Structures are given as C-alpha cells and as structure tokens.
N, C-alpha and C positions, 0 to 999 in steps of 0.2 A: 615319091613315098618308097623305101626299101620293101621287102616282101615280109611277113612274119613267119616267126620260126615258130615251133612248136612251146617253147618256151612263152613266147612272147602271148601266143593266143592262152595258155596257162594262167597267166598272172590273169591278162583281159578276162578269161571265166570267173578266177577267185575275187577278183575287184567288181566285177556284174553283182554278185551273188553278195559279198560284204564288203563293202568298200571304206570298210575301219578299219583291215585288216592292217598291223604295224607292219613297217617293211620285214622285218625280222619276221614274223610269222610268215609274209611272204615269201620268204628269199625261202626258208625249211622247205614250205608246203613244194615249191618249185625246184629245191633241192640247187640253188646255187646261193654264193655269199651273198650278203646283204648290201655290198658296195655294189655291186654287180645288178643285182636287182633295181637297186633304188639308178642308177645307172640308165635301166631297162626301161623304168617307171617313167623316170623323166622323159625321156628321150620321145615314148607313147605318148606324151601329154606333148611335146614341142610338136611332134608329128601331127599332132590334132587326131589322133587314132582315140586317146582318151581325154572324152571333152567336158569330164569335169564331173564332180563327187555329189549324189545328196542325198537327204535323209528324208526317207518316204514315212510323209503322216497319216493317220487316221484323219480322214477329212471331216467325219461329226465332231473332233474335239476341234477345229476350227468354225463350227457352225455351219457345215456346210451338208443340208438336208437333201439335195436331189444331184444328180450331174444328171447333161441330156447331152444329145448329139442334134445339131443342126444343120441340115443339107440348104446348101444354097446354090442355087441356081443363078449368073449372071445376065443383066439384060444383053449385055455383050461381052465379047470375047478378045475385047483389044487390050494388049498390052498394061497400057496404063490403067483399066478397069483390073484388068487381074493382080498388079503392082497395090492399088491402091486400097481394093480392099484387104489384100491380106496385112500392110501395113496398118488398117485399120481394126480389123478382127486381133491381131496380134496385139496390140494395145490395150486392147480391154482386160481388168482386173480379172475378170470371171472366166476368161478362156484358158482351156490349161491345156488347149493343142491345135493346130492349123494345116487342116491337110487339102493341099490343092488337087484335088485328083481330076482321073478321066472317066466319062460317061456320062450321065445323065446329067448326076448333079458335079460342079464346078468347085465346090469346097466342102469341107465337111469338119464342123467346129464342133471340140467338145468342152462344153461351159461346165460349171462348178457353181449353183446358188444358195442360198440360203433356204427358201421354200418355192411351193408352185409360185407364190406372189411373185416374188425375187426373180424365176424364170420369166414366167407374165411379163412382166415390166422389162427385162433386158431385151426382148425378144424384141418388142413394138417400140422401147426408146432407141437401142441401139441397129437393129439389122431392117424393120419394116421400111423405113424412111430412108435408107441410104439409095442413091440413083444408081446404084451398080447391082444392085440385089432386083432379081426379076420373080423368084418363087424362091419360097423358103418352106419346110418341114421341119420340126422339131418331134423328137425320136427319145423320151424317158430311157435311163441306164436305171433298171434294177438293182444290178450286181456289176460291178468290173472285178476280172483278177486279169494279171498281166503276170508276162516271165520276165524276170530281171535279167535273163539271159539271151543275149543276141544268137542265133548261129553263126558256124564259121564258115565262111565257103571261099576265104582268100586260100589259095595256092601257097601252103606250107612250104618255107627253105629247111630244109635239115641243114 
C-alpha cells in the first residue's frame, strides 16, 4: 500500500463526514480536478483504504428500542473456539459489531433488539447454550454517540 498524502487524507476526512458528496464537490473541496479526484477515490477503494459507504439510520425508525453490549468469556482459548464463536456471532441479524478483546472478556458483542424481551430471548437462545461460552454479562446502552471520523496517524507523503 502506498503512503497517503495530504490530499488523500483530506478526501478521506470529507467522505467520512459526508459520503454523499459528489465527485465535483469533493474535487472542489480539496482543490483538484474532478478527473484527478475520481482517480484518487477509485485508488483508495481498490487499495481497500475506503472500505464502503453507508447510510446512518435512526434505530427507532426500524423498531429498535434497546441496544446492549454482551461481554463473553470463552471456556477455552483454542483457535477453533474463537473462530467458531466469531463466525456464529457475526451471522446473527441482531449483532451490529463483534470485538475480539484482550483482558477479562474474550468478546464484546454490540446488539440491537426491539425490547427487553427481545434482548432476553437473544441472550438465552443464542449465547447461553453455546459450547464455547463460559460466562456472559449484558450491559444496556443508554446512549450511543460515535464520531464518523477516524483519526489519521499515517505518515503523510508530501
């Protein structure tokens, strides 16, 4: 992967904040020709620096009333247990994110469900009887605020 330059980083920053910017708007914002901008964006996609574009949706509009984090401790740390559990968890429609962690817990699973009954049902039917799971704890999320922008730590090429 080639190093990112100042313009690449600015394109990334702008798209993280508004992925709906047209190529013309993006090019004007970074002061380059639209054809050059389009080439840069295509290259960022091809090099798997830009991984996708998405719409942020209000959870309540989809009937989601509760989000929670489920901390999972595995019974064994064998690669097969880790791989099996990660694959299982990522396939559940209620799962928004799976974090494989170091520390007391092995996984942190971010879930979204309709209500308390939905959360209880998910925990009991999906996680409790898994052979890989030794212990779990569920924490409700009262508020979720995130930044759309990742910080840039890459060495910039001028």
